[in-house]
BAPA-55714 format. One line per 3 residues: number of its first residue (from 1); their letters; for each residue x, y, z of N, C-alpha, C. Coordinates in pm, whole numbers, plus 50000, padded with zeros to 5 digits. Layout:
! residues N
NUM = a = X,Y,Z,X,Y,Z,X,Y,Z  ...
! end
This chain:
! residues 144
1 = msi = 13469,35481,94388,13544,35630,94426,13435,35779,94482  13434,35773,94610,13336,35849,94677,13398,36012,94601  13261,36068,94544,13275,36209,94476,13174,36357,94546
4 = pet = 13352,36467,94468,13307,36614,94624,13234,36641,94547  13154,36744,94632,13046,36859,94546,13106,36934,94494  13235,36951,94495,13307,37049,94501,13471,37027,94404
7 = tst = 13547,37042,94355,13693,37014,94368,13743,37150,94281  13920,37118,94276,13997,37271,94222,14027,37177,94066  14054,37268,94003,14125,37232,93889,14231,37081,93896
10 = egl = 14313,37132,93949,14395,36973,93958,14296,36836,94075  14178,36858,94035,14134,36751,94162,14065,36683,94026  13983,36749,93984,13945,36663,93855,13937,36529,93770
13 = epy = 14051,36603,93676,14120,36506,93553,14038,36345,93663  14142,36324,93768,14048,36138,93786,13924,36154,93732  13831,36262,93772,13619,36217,93766,13630,36202,93579
16 = lgg = 13713,36228,93481,13704,36188,93346,13732,36105,93262  13852,36008,93354,13793,35888,93280,13941,35878,93209  13932,35804,93120,14020,35734,93018,14170,35714,93006
19 = kcl = 14244,35715,92925,14374,35689,92944,14461,35806,92864  14496,35921,92896,14610,36025,92918,14679,36027,92838  14688,36056,92755,14830,36115,92625,14938,36256,92629
22 = fhn = 14873,36300,92764,14917,36448,92725,14904,36546,92836  14990,36532,92938,14912,36640,93101,15045,36712,93096  15033,36893,93102,15078,36948,93107,15173,36961,93284
25 = rgd = 15259,36983,93211,15394,37026,93275,15476,37111,93329  15491,37188,93436,15610,37290,93387,15577,37389,93481  15657,37491,93527,15576,37643,93542,15542,37742,93422
28 = awr = 15605,37707,93361,15520,37773,93227,15354,37734,93201  15339,37620,93266,15197,37579,93289,15076,37606,93338  15155,37708,93479,15072,37763,93532,14926,37826,93588
31 = dlk = 14883,37860,93473,14788,37970,93456,14710,37881,93388  14658,37757,93343,14614,37628,93246,14654,37524,93297  14528,37452,93276,14606,37291,93315,14542,37208,93165
34 = awi = 14592,37129,93170,14535,37135,93046,14585,36936,93019  14488,36852,92893,14562,36709,92874,14490,36658,92803  14550,36561,92752,14452,36488,92585,14450,36371,92621
37 = vdq = 14296,36281,92621,14248,36184,92666,14214,36094,92566  14316,35976,92589,14161,35853,92498,14009,35847,92568  13868,35861,92494,13752,35764,92575,13811,35685,92523
40 = ppe = 13642,35568,92624,13629,35483,92587,13526,35477,92581  13500,35411,92420,13367,35418,92347,13214,35431,92422  13246,35351,92580,13119,35433,92613,13141,35473,92734
43 = gdt = 13063,35570,92778,13101,35572,92926,12967,35608,93018  12981,35511,93095,12843,35509,93183,12779,35627,93279  12706,35659,93315,12695,35745,93422,12762,35763,93564
46 = stl = 12793,35923,93544,12875,35877,93630,12890,36069,93652  12872,36100,93787,12917,36233,93818,13013,36257,93787  13031,36444,93820,13141,36520,93817,13142,36672,93862
49 = psi = 13235,36665,93975,13217,36749,94074,13226,36916,94029  13209,37014,94086,13168,37081,94030,13311,37190,94017  13370,37257,93986,13500,37374,93944,13448,37561,93948
52 = ses = 13559,37607,94028,13559,37718,93991,13547,37788,93876  13632,37713,93791,13737,37776,93658,13641,37751,93575  13672,37808,93461,13635,37805,93278,13733,37673,93270
55 = fia = 13627,37581,93227,13651,37434,93109,13593,37449,93001  13699,37380,92907,13707,37390,92746,13725,37271,92746  13697,37160,92648,13711,37042,92543,13680,37075,92452
58 = wti = 13820,36976,92348,13751,37037,92230,13818,36853,92179  13710,36831,92101,13749,36694,91998,13888,36661,91944  13922,36607,91949,14054,36613,91819,14011,36475,91743
61 = sge = 13950,36316,91774,13894,36279,91694,13764,36204,91722  13626,36101,91678,13545,36032,91714,13456,36083,91698  13366,36035,91734,13191,36082,91745,13126,36060,91835
64 = vdf = 13110,36093,91922,13010,36059,92020,12839,36123,92081  12763,35997,92087,12640,36050,92130,12649,36161,92309  12745,36274,92336,12676,36302,92505,12611,36318,92559
67 = qer = 12538,36355,92643,12459,36384,92731,12518,36393,92867  12437,36494,92873,12459,36582,93037,12352,36568,93140  12360,36732,93284,12273,36650,93302,12307,36770,93479
70 = eyk = 12209,36855,93545,12217,36863,93655,12139,36813,93707  12170,36808,93869,12099,36705,93920,11951,36628,93927  11959,36534,93840,11876,36467,93803,11716,36546,93745
73 = rpw = 11773,36577,93644,11707,36755,93550,11676,36588,93388  11635,36671,93322,11626,36521,93202,11746,36552,93142  11821,36432,93079,11932,36452,93003,11880,36527,92904
76 = ith = 12046,36626,92856,12043,36659,92789,12157,36585,92637  12119,36573,92489,12243,36537,92423,12284,36602,92308  12401,36568,92294,12502,36643,92198,12514,36504,92070
79 = rir = 12517,36557,92005,12630,36480,91881,12735,36566,91899  12850,36516,91925,12986,36588,91907,13061,36418,91803  13129,36573,91729,13226,36565,91615,13420,36526,91671
82 = kgs = 13494,36507,91589,13632,36603,91516,13578,36744,91501  13638,36806,91630,13672,36927,91592,13547,37015,91687  13508,36919,91736,13354,37057,91853,13362,37088,91968
85 = ffl = 13422,37176,91970,13438,37230,92104,13355,37338,92223  13382,37301,92340,13250,37362,92487,13374,37384,92574  13309,37531,92584,13360,37637,92680,13235,37692,92809
88 = ttg = 13253,37590,92903,13200,37623,93002,13275,37656,93121  13200,37728,93214,13202,37822,93391,13139,37727,93443  13264,37728,93541,13225,37629,93675,13121,37597,93706
91 = gap = 13030,37492,93798,12829,37564,93811,12858,37465,93963  12718,37385,93932,12672,37289,93995,12756,37126,94010  12753,37057,94061,12787,36880,94030,12684,36840,93870
94 = ydv = 12726,36789,93770,12665,36740,93717,12681,36581,93662  12591,36482,93637,12657,36391,93559,12598,36380,93406  12700,36261,93347,12816,36278,93213,12755,36093,93174
97 = rwk = 12754,36106,93069,12751,35951,92988,12757,35956,92835  12789,35840,92766,12888,35911,92629,12816,35801,92547  12772,35745,92437,12830,35607,92359,12914,35633,92226
100 = avt = 12998,35591,92237,13084,35623,92008,12964,35582,91930  12940,35670,91850,12848,35593,91738,12947,35607,91596  13064,35565,91612,13168,35555,91515,13304,35459,91592
103 = tep = 13357,35349,91490,13446,35342,91529,13641,35401,91577  13629,35443,91509,13717,35554,91557,13742,35615,91700  13889,35583,91684,13876,35643,91868,13851,35779,91977
106 = stv = 13802,35806,92031,13766,35944,92088,13883,35985,92134  13846,36147,92072,14015,36173,92185,13995,36321,92222  13994,36363,92327,13954,36545,92372,14055,36582,92441
109 = mna = 14050,36701,92411,14174,36805,92505,14090,36846,92573  14130,36841,92717,14043,36976,92829,14158,37039,92883  14120,37164,92910,14176,37238,92978,14052,37384,93014
112 = qtn = 14141,37335,93166,14112,37478,93260,14188,37555,93279  14154,37705,93283,14175,37792,93369,14268,37879,93531  14336,37898,93523,14353,37928,93638,14250,38089,93710
115 = kdr = 14136,38058,93785,14048,38180,93827,14143,38260,93869  14235,38256,93891,14276,38401,93946,14328,38455,93858  14392,38387,93785,14493,38465,93607,14452,38426,93501
118 = pld = 14303,38467,93481,14215,38461,93356,14330,38459,93198  14369,38405,93126,14440,38417,92973,14430,38537,92915  14549,38587,92881,14510,38683,92750,14459,38656,92585
121 = arq = 14484,38695,92536,14472,38637,92385,14583,38563,92299  14693,38661,92373,14841,38547,92317,14889,38427,92374  14796,38449,92534,14825,38304,92630,14744,38205,92575
124 = qni = 14620,38228,92461,14524,38146,92470,14552,38043,92313  14586,38215,92213,14639,38116,92076,14822,37984,92154  14844,38036,92202,14988,37998,92262,14946,37814,92275
127 = vmi = 14815,37820,92406,14776,37699,92423,14704,37599,92306  14684,37663,92180,14595,37598,92106,14713,37558,92033  14766,37611,91965,14876,37601,91933,15000,37419,92010
130 = sal = 14994,37489,92121,15039,37348,92206,14983,37202,92233  14893,37230,92158,14808,37102,92178,14765,37119,92021  14804,37150,91950,14789,37116,91811,14917,37041,91821
133 = tat = 15041,37083,91851,15155,37009,91861,15203,36912,91890  15068,36879,92089,15110,36728,92118,15060,36633,92034  14896,36720,91943,14852,36607,91916,14898,36560,91727
136 = gdl = 15011,36631,91688,15032,36639,91507,14905,36636,91444  14810,36700,91501,14758,36729,91439,14707,36900,91375  14803,36986,91233,14845,37038,91247,14739,37116,91163
139 = nic = 14740,37011,91075,14605,37051,90913,14490,37184,91030  14477,37154,91184,14289,37275,91213,14299,37340,91163  14482,37404,91182,14513,37537,91175,14393,37607,91112
142 = erl = 14383,37477,91000,14341,37587,90862,14195,37643,90903  14145,37534,90974,14018,37537,91003,13960,37627,91125  14097,37677,91199,14081,37811,91291,14029,37903,91272
! end
């Protein structure tokens, strides 16, 4: 698959890989795109196109060594565990790869805001509760 330099919120999902378990649908979700994915135990180096929207990744289960880099710079490694939460802004295309360090499946919720309609605090809470309900992991509410 050819990788464009930039893409939209709607266009990013195919580049992330994995098996989609949940995907938002309907007019109520027009300000936010969210999906939950089971990631394979190992992800070969792949390039993700840049996006202009904010991007949230929250690890629901599993533990991986995740690496990222921008334009052939040195790799930066993060140990990502259940409960890890990342919020990034849009930027340049970058490379990613990962490898599981446990046998527990790696499940991640990804969400992107609509750049023209940022979410207020109430909407952010609704998004988190919706994601928790979809995964059945309501115990995480105690840790938030």
